MARZAPA-215623 format. One record per residue (C-alpha): residue in three letters; x, y, z. Coordinates in steps of 0.5 Angstrom, whole numbers, plus 500, padded with zeros to 3 digits. Layout:
BEGIN
alaXYZ...
//
This chain:
BEGIN
unk691384575unk694380580unk699375579unk694369581unk689372576unk694372570unk696365572unk689363572unk687366565unk693362563unk690356566unk684357563unk687358556unk691352556unk684348558unk680351553unk686349548unk686342551unk679341550unk679343543unk685338542unk680333545unk675335541unk679334535unk682328537unk675325538unk673328531unk679324528unk677318532unk670318529unk673319522unk677313523unk672309526unk667311520unk673310515unk675303519unk667301518unk667303511unk673299509unk671293514unk664293510unk667294503unk672288505unk667284508unk662285502unk668284496unk672279500unk669273495unk668277489unk673279484unk673282477unk668287475unk663285481unk669287486unk670294482unk662295482unk662294489unk668298491unk665304487unk658304490unk661303497unk666309496unk660313494unk656312500unk662313505unk664319502unk657322500unk660323493unk656324487unk661321482unk666315484unk670311478unk675306478unk680307472unk685303468unk691307464unk691305457unk694307451unk702306449unk703313451unk699312458unk695318456unk688316457unk684312462unk678307461unk673306467unk672299470unk666301474unk662308475unk657310480unk654316479unk648320483unk646313487unk646308481unk651304477unk653308470unk656305464unk664305463unk667311459unk674312456unk677319456unk684323455unk688325461unk691331458unk689337462unk685333467unk686333475unk687325474unk693327470unk696330476unk694324480unk698319476unk704323478unk703324485unk701319491unk694323492unk691329489unk685333493unk681339490unk676341496unk673347492unk673350485unk676344481unk673346475unk676353475unk683349476unk682345470unk678349465unk679344459unk676338463unk669338459unk666333464unk668337470unk664343467unk658340464unk656336470unk657341475unk663338480unk666343485unk671338489unk675332487unk679327490unk683322487unk689317488unk693313484unk693305483unk700302484unk702295482unk708291486unk713295482unk710302485unk708304477unk701307477unk696302473unk690306474unk686311479unk681311484unk677318484unk671321487unk667327485unk663332489unk658338487unk659342493unk666343497unk669338500unk668338508unk674333510unk679332505unk683328509unk678323511unk676322503unk684321502unk684316507unk678312505unk681312498unk688310500unk684304504unk680302498unk686303493unk691297495unk685292494unk683295487unk690295485unk691288487unk685286483unk687290477unk694287477unk691280478unk686281472unk692283468unk696277470unk691272468unk690276461unk697275460unk697268462unk691267457unk695270452unk701266453unk697260453unk693262446unk700264443unk703258445unk697254442unk697258436unk705257435unk704250436unk698250431unk703254426unk709249427unk704243427unk708241434unk704239440unk707238447unk705232452unk707231459unk706225463unk707225471unk708218473unk708220481unk701224480unk699218475unk696224470unk697226463unk697232459unk696233451unk696240448unk691242443unk695241437unk697234440unk690232440unk689235433unk695231430unk692225433unk685226430unk683226438unk678230442unk680233449unk675230454unk674224450unk681221449unk685220455unk692223454unk696217456unk702213453unk697207452unk692211447unk698214443unk700207442unk693205440unk694211435unk700208432unk700204425unk700197426unk707196422unk710201427unk707200434unk712195436unk718199434unk715205437unk713201444unk720199444unk724205443unk719209448unk720204454unk728204453unk728211453unk724212459unk729208463unk734213461unk735220463unk736222456unk733225450unk730221444unk727222438unk723217433unk719218427unk713213426unk706213422unk699214426unk692212424unk687217425unk680215427unk677217420unk682213417unk687218415unk695216415unk700221418unk707221419unk709224426unk716225429unk716224437unk721227441unk721225448unk725226455unk725222461unk726225468unk729220474unk729220481unk735219485unk734212485unk733212477unk725211478unk721214473unk718221475unk716224469unk716224461unk715230457unk716232450unk713234443unk709231437unk710234430unk706232424unk712231419unk708228413unk709234408unk716234410unk717227409unk713227402unk717233400unk723229401unk721223397unk719228392unk726231392unk729225392unk725223386unk726229382unk734229384unk733222380unk730225374unk734231374unk740226374unk738222369unk735227364unk738226357unk739234356unk744237360unk742242366unk746247369unk744252374unk749258375unk749264379unk746270377unk751275379unk758272378unk755267373unk759261376unk756254376unk752252382unk750245380unk749240374unk746234372unk750227370unk748229362unk753235363unk759231365unk757226360unk756231354unk762236355unk767231359unk768235365unk768233372unk763236377unk768240381unk771242374unk764245372unk763248378unk769252377unk767255370unk762260367unk757259361unk762263357unk767257358unk762252354unk762257348unk768257343unk773263344unk771267338unk763267340unk764269347unk763276347unk757276343unk754270348unk756275354unk752280351unk746276351unk747272357unk744277362unk738278357unk736271357unk729269353unk725265358unk720264353unk723261347unk730257346unk736260343unk741256339unk749256340unk755253339unk758249345unk765246345unk767240349unk773239354unk776235348unk775241343unk769238339unk764243337unk757242336unk750245336unk746246342unk739249344unk738252350unk732254354unk733258361unk729261366unk730264373unk730261380unk732261387unk737256388unk740255396unk738262397unk741265391unk738269385unk740264379unk739261372unk737254370unk739252363unk737246359unk742245353unk740240348unk744237343unk741239336unk746236331unk742231328unk736236328unk740241324unk742235319unk735233319unk733240317unk738241312unk735234309unk728237310unk730243306unk733239300unk726235300unk722241301unk725244294unk724237291unk717238293unk716244290unk718242284unk713236285unk708241286unk709244280unk708238276unk702236281unk698242278unk699239271unk697233273unk691235277unk689239270unk689232267unk686229273unk680234272unk678231265unk679224268unk674225274unk669228269unk670221265unk670217272unk663220274unk660219268unk662212268unk660211276unk653214273unk653208268unk655203273unk650205278unk644204272unk648198271unk647195278unk640197278unk638194272unk642188274unk639187281unk632188277unk634182272unk636178277unk631178282unk625177277unk627170276unk630169283unk623171285unk620165281unk625160283unk625162291unk617162291unk616156288unk621152292unk618155298unk611152295unk614145294unk617145301unk610145304unk608139299unk608132301unk613130296unk617123296unk624124300unk628124293unk624130291unk624134297unk632133298unk632136291unk627142293unk631143299unk637144295unk634149290unk631153296unk638153299unk642155293unk637160291unk637163298unk645163298unk645166291unk641172293unk645173300unk651173295unk648178291unk645183296unk652183300unk655185293unk650190292unk651193299unk658193299unk658197292unk654202296unk659202302unk665203297unk661209294unk659212300unk652211298unk649206304unk643210307unk638208312unk630208311unk626211317unk619209318unk615206324unk615199326unk614194331unk621191334unk618185336unk615183329unk622184327unk626179332unk620174330unk621175323unk629173323unk627167328unk622165323unk628165317unk633162321unk629157324unk628152318unk636151318unk636150326unk631145326unk635141320unk641141324unk638139331unk639146334unk635149340unk634156337unk631161342unk629169341unk627173346unk626181347unk626183354unk619186356unk622192358unk624194351unk619199348unk617195341unk614201338unk620205335unk622209329unk628207325unk630202319unk627195320unk630192314unk637194316unk636191323unk633185320unk639184316unk644185322unk640180326unk639175320unk647175318unk649174325unk644169327unk645165320unk653165321unk651162328unk647157325unk652155320unk658155325unk654151330unk653143329unk650142336unk647145342unk643152341unk643159338unk640164342unk638171340unk636176345unk635184346unk635188352unk634195354unk641199355unk639206355unk633210355unk630217355unk624220353unk625220346unk629214344unk632208347unk639204346unk637196345unk643191346unk642185342unk646179343unk647172338unk650167342unk652160339unk655153342unk659153335unk666152333unk668159336unk673164333unk681164335unk683170338unk688171332unk683171327unk678176331unk681182329unk680182322unk673179322unk670185320unk674187315unk672186307unk672179304unk675176311unk673170314unk676166320unk678160316unk681163309unk684156307unk682153300unk679147304unk675151308unk668147310unk663153310unk662158305unk660165304unk663172301unk666175307unk662181307unk656180312unk660182318unk663188314unk656190312unk653189319unk659193322unk657199318unk650199319unk651198326unk655204326unk650208322unk645206327unk649210333unk651203336unk657199336unk659191335unk664187338unk665179339unk667175345unk669168343unk675163344unk676157339unk672151341unk667154346unk662158342unk661165340unk657171342unk656177338unk654183341unk651190338unk647196340unk643200336unk639207337unk632207336unk627213336unk620212340unk614212336unk609218339unk603214342unk598217337unk602213331unk602206334unk598201331unk595196335unk596189335unk591184332unk589180339unk583180344unk582177350unk585176357unk589170360unk592174366unk592171373unk593163370unk598159373unk603156368unk608150369unk614150364unk617144363unk624144359unk631141361unk634147357unk635153362unk635158356unk628156354unk625156361unk628163362unk625166355unk618163356unk618165364unk619172362unk614172356unk609169360unk610174366unk609180362unk602177361unk601177368unk601170369unk603166375unk609162372unk613156375unk619151372unk621144372unk627141369unk625134368unk618130368unk619127375unk620134378unk614137373unk609131376unk611132383unk609140382unk603139379unk600134384unk603138390unk599144387unk593140386unk593137393unk594145396unk587147392unk591151387unk592147381unk596149375unk591151369unk596149363unk603146362unk608147357unk612141355unk618141351unk618135347unk626133347unk628132354unk632126357unk629120361unk622122360unk620126354unk615131353unk610126350unk611121355unk610126361unk604129357unk601121357unk603121365unk599127366unk593125363unk593118366unk593121373unk586123376unk588128380unk592132375unk589130368unk585136367unk591140366unk591143359unk597141355unk601145350unk607142347unk613145344unk618142340unk625144336unk624138331unk617138328unk615132324unk609130320unk605126324unk606129330unk600133331unk595127330unk599123335unk600129340unk592130339unk590123341unk595123347unk591129350unk595135348unk591141346unk596145342unk603144339unk608149337unk615149334unk620153337unk622158337unk615161338unk613168337unk611173342unk604174339unk603167337unk604164344unk599169347unk594167341unk595160343unk594161350unk588164349unk585159345unk587153349unk585157355unk578158352unk578165351unk577165344unk572159343unk569163337unk575162333unk577154335unk573148336unk574144342unk576138339unk581141334unk589141336unk591148336unk598149332unk601156329unk597155323unk591155327unk593162330unk595165323unk589163319unk585167323unk588173320unk588171313unk581169312unk576173308unk582177306unk582179298unk588182295unk589184288unk596182285unk598187279unk604183276unk606183268unk611177269unk607170268unk612166273unk611171278unk603171278unk603164279unk608165285unk604170288unk597166287unk600160290unk603163296unk596167297unk592160296unk597157301unk595163306unk588162305unk587169302unk582170296unk586174290unk585177283unk590178278unk592184273unk597184268unk599192268unk597198271unk591200266unk587193268unk589195276unk586201275unk579199272unk579193277unk580197283unk574202280unk569196280unk571191286unk573192293unk580189295unk583189302unk590191299unk594191292unk601188291unk603193286unk609191281unk613197279unk616196272unk610194267unk608195260unk602200258unk602203265unk607202270unk606201278unk608209279unk603211274unk597206276unk598208284unk597216282unk591214278unk588210283unk589216289unk586221284unk580217283unk580215291unk580223292unk574224287unk570219290unk571220297unk565220302unk566227306unk563224312unk568218312unk575218315unk577212312unk584212308unk585209301unk586202299unk593200302unk598199296unk604195297unk610196292unk612189290unk618190286unk625187284unk628194284unk632194291unk637200290unk638206294unk632211293unk627205290unk623205297unk623213297unk621213290unk615208292unk613212298unk613218295unk609216289unk603214294unk604207296unk604205303unk609200303unk615196300unk617189299unk623187295unk623181290unk624175291unk618175295unk617169300unk611166303unk613169310unk614176307unk607175304unk604173311unk607179314unk604184309unk597180310unk598181318unk600188317unk595191312unk589186313unk588188320unk581191319unk578184319unk580182326unk578186333unk585189336unk588191342unk594195345unk600190345unk603195349unk598193355unk599185353unk607185354unk606188360unk601184363unk596190364unk588190362unk586188355
//
C-alpha cells in the first residue's frame, strides 16, 4: 500500500468518525429539543396551577414525555424517613389512586441518597424484595430526589417501564427538569401547612389562656382582632369592625370614660400600658378584662401603630375577691386554725384566734411546731400520733399557752397543699366549758337514772289511775250527750216559737220582747255548741261527715242566717260564689256552714256601719277535687296587730277587758281554725285597727260524680235578655253582674239614678231597650223608688220591668212599690236560685205560676216548692209538736202528727206522705226501730217494676254528739236535722226532699248560662 493510500484510509476513517459524531450530536440535539419542548409544555400547562392539580399535570406529562408506564411523585414521611406517600400517580395512561409504601429494599431508597438513580433493565432482579416491581412486571426504573432549599431530600420523582430503557440519559435529564418545580411546590405546601398550624396553635393558645390580640395600623387605617379577642368581647368576625370605637362601645358605661382617657394618654407615648375594666357582651353578660397596649410612634411622634392583648380575667378577679373574703373569715374564726409542713412540722400560717388563744406572736408561731403547744409530759405520745392524724374524727388533747395555762382542746385535721407544699391544716377548739358541762351532764344522768327508777313505780300507779280516768271519760261523754239532748229539746221550743212570733204583726213592745228572746236563745245555743265542739277538740274526737251537697245552697243558708242581724244594724250584706266554682261537691256542709257562720256573725257583730261581704272563688282544681278560697270582709272596728297573733287561741278575744262591748266565748275562731285544718286548708287574717278586717280560709272538697248530682227545681230560659243594674255600692253591682252573666244575660251597670235614666233612654233610642232594671232602694240623691217612678212616667222607657232590691225591708214596702209599677221586690242578699226564679217570673217565663197583677217577692218564689207537700211529723214532745206544726203551716205545707214510732208505722202504711220528720228518742218505739220497720214494710210491698225509692225519713233529734249522724244514716234514715229546728232548716228540708212535686233542670247549666 502506498503512502497516499494510507493517508486516504486514515482520512476516510476520520471522516466516518466525524459523521458518527455529527449524528450523535444531532441525536442529542433532538433529545434536548424534545426535553425542552416537554418542559416548556409542562411549565406552560402548570404555570397557573398549584398543589394537587400541579402534581397530577406533572406525572401525566412526564409519562407522555418518557413513554413511561408508571410515573409518581412521592413525599418522604415517617419520623425515621423510611416511607413514601404518593402525591400523584399516573399508571397505564390514566390517573391512579395514591398509596403509601416502605422505602426499605426498593430503588427509591437508593434515590434518596443520590442525585439520580437509573436502572435501564432487570430492575426487579436488582430488588427482589420490592413486591410492586415484581407484581406489575417493571423492567426499567428511573428516579430523582426532590430537594428543598437546604438540599435535603423531601420526596422523589419516579418513572417505571415494562421494557428496557432505550435512553437513560434523556430520562434522567427530563426528571431533573421537572424536579425543581415539584420540590418547590412541596416546600410551599409544607410552609403553608406550617403557617396554618402556627396560626391554629396561636389561636388555641389564646383560647386556652383566654388571651386575645389586637393590632391597629394607623397609616393603613385598618385593624385586626384575633378570634379569641372576638370571643372575649362576644362579637362576630366579619360583622363587627375591629376598631377602637367598637371596643369602647363594648366597655361598661361606668368604666368607659376612664378607659378612653387611659388609651388616649397611652397612644401619645411610645410605651406600654395596662388597665382593667368591665365589658358588656351583646347578650348582656358582664365580664372583666385586662387590656395591655403598646404604641409605636414615628420620628415626629406621630402614632403609626397600636397593638396589644385583651385577657378575660373575670374568674381571676372573682377568685381574688373570694380569697379576700376567705381570708377575712379565716382571720375572724373563733376557733384556732394552724397550717404546718408535713415534713419538718413547722407552722406555715395561722389565724388571729391562735394569737389570741395561745398568747404568741405570729412570728413566734411560725418558728414553732405542734409539739410546742403540748405540755412536755405529753409530747412523746403526741409525736407518735401526729403522723397518723384521723381526718374523719376529732382528737382531744391538752394544750398550753405562752403563760403556762393548760386547757382542753378538740382538734380536727386534714391534708392540704399550701404554697406548693404538702401540709396539714388543724382546727383547735377550746372545749374547757364543754368538759365542765359534760361532767355536770354525767352527774345529771345519774340523777335521771335514779328518777327513772322512781318513774317506773309511778307508772304502775298511773296505770291504775288511767283506767279510772278512762271510765270517767266514758261517763263524761255520756253526760255531755245527755246534757246536749236535754238542753236542745226545750231550746227547740223557745227558738221555734220565737221564730214564729217574729213573723206575726205584734205591737212594738211585744216584738222587742220576742227579738230579745230569739237573740238570747240563739246566743245560748251558740255557746252550747262552742263548748261541746271544744270538748271534742280537747278529747281529739272532732270528726267530719262526708256527704254530697250543693255549695251554693250552703252559702245561701249562711247568708239567710246572718241577714236579719245585718238588716237590723243597717249593714249591706252581700254573698257571692263565683260561677267558676263547681258547686256539686262532697264533704261536710255542716262544718263548712259553721265556719262561714262564725266568721260572718263576727263580722256583723263588730261592724256598726258599712258592709259585710262573703265571697267564694276557685283557687285550685283537678279532675277529682277543688280548693275553694273563701273571704269574709267587713268595714268594722278592725283588729290591732298586737292582738292578731292570739286571735285563734282558745278563750281569746281582741278585747279581753271586763268592760268589753261585745260578748262571746272566744272559742269560735279556735274551732273554725281546727275545722279548716281538718278540711285540708288554712285560715289567715288581714286587718288593722279601725279599718275593718278580712278573714280568709280555704277548704278542699271532692267533686260529685255526674250521676249522683241532684237537679235543682228550676225551669225556663231567660238567656239573652238585657238587664240594667242600678246600685251605688260597687260590691253589690259586681256580685249581681257576675250572677246575671252566668245566666248568659247581657248586663250593664249604673252608679246612680241619673246615669240609669240616661242609659235606659239611649238604649231605647238605639232600638235595643233594656228588658229589666234591678234597682237598689237605698241610694243617695235619687233612691230606687223615686227612680222607678221616673222610669214608669217616661213614655220611652215605661215598659221596662222593674225589680227592687233592699237591705232594709219594712212593712208596707211591698204594697207601695207594687203601686209604683214594680213587678218584684226582694231583700238583700238574694240567693242565686231565688234571683233566677224571680227573673223568670217577671220576664213572663213562668206565667203558669204567677199572676200578672201580683208582686213577686221571696215568699212568692218559695211557695211554689212548698204547695201540696204533705209531711208526717213523728214527735213525742208536745211543745216540739206545736213548733213543727206552726212552722209547717207558715210554709204552706200539710202535715200529720204521730206521738211515737208505733203510730208512725201505722200511719205510713195507711196514708201517703212526701217525707217524714222523725224524732229519735220516743216511748214505746223510738225513731231507729220505727225506721227499720218502715223500711222492711216498703221492701215487702215494693212494686217489682218500679224504681221508686222508699219514703224519705229525716231524723229530727236533739242528739248532736259525735256519731249521731252516722247512727241515723246507718239505721236507714236519709238525712239529719239537729234541734233546735228553725224555720229556715225546715224550708231547706222541704226544698231538698219534696222536689218530686216540681219540674227540675240541671242547675249546672243555669249557672254557666247554657240551655235549659
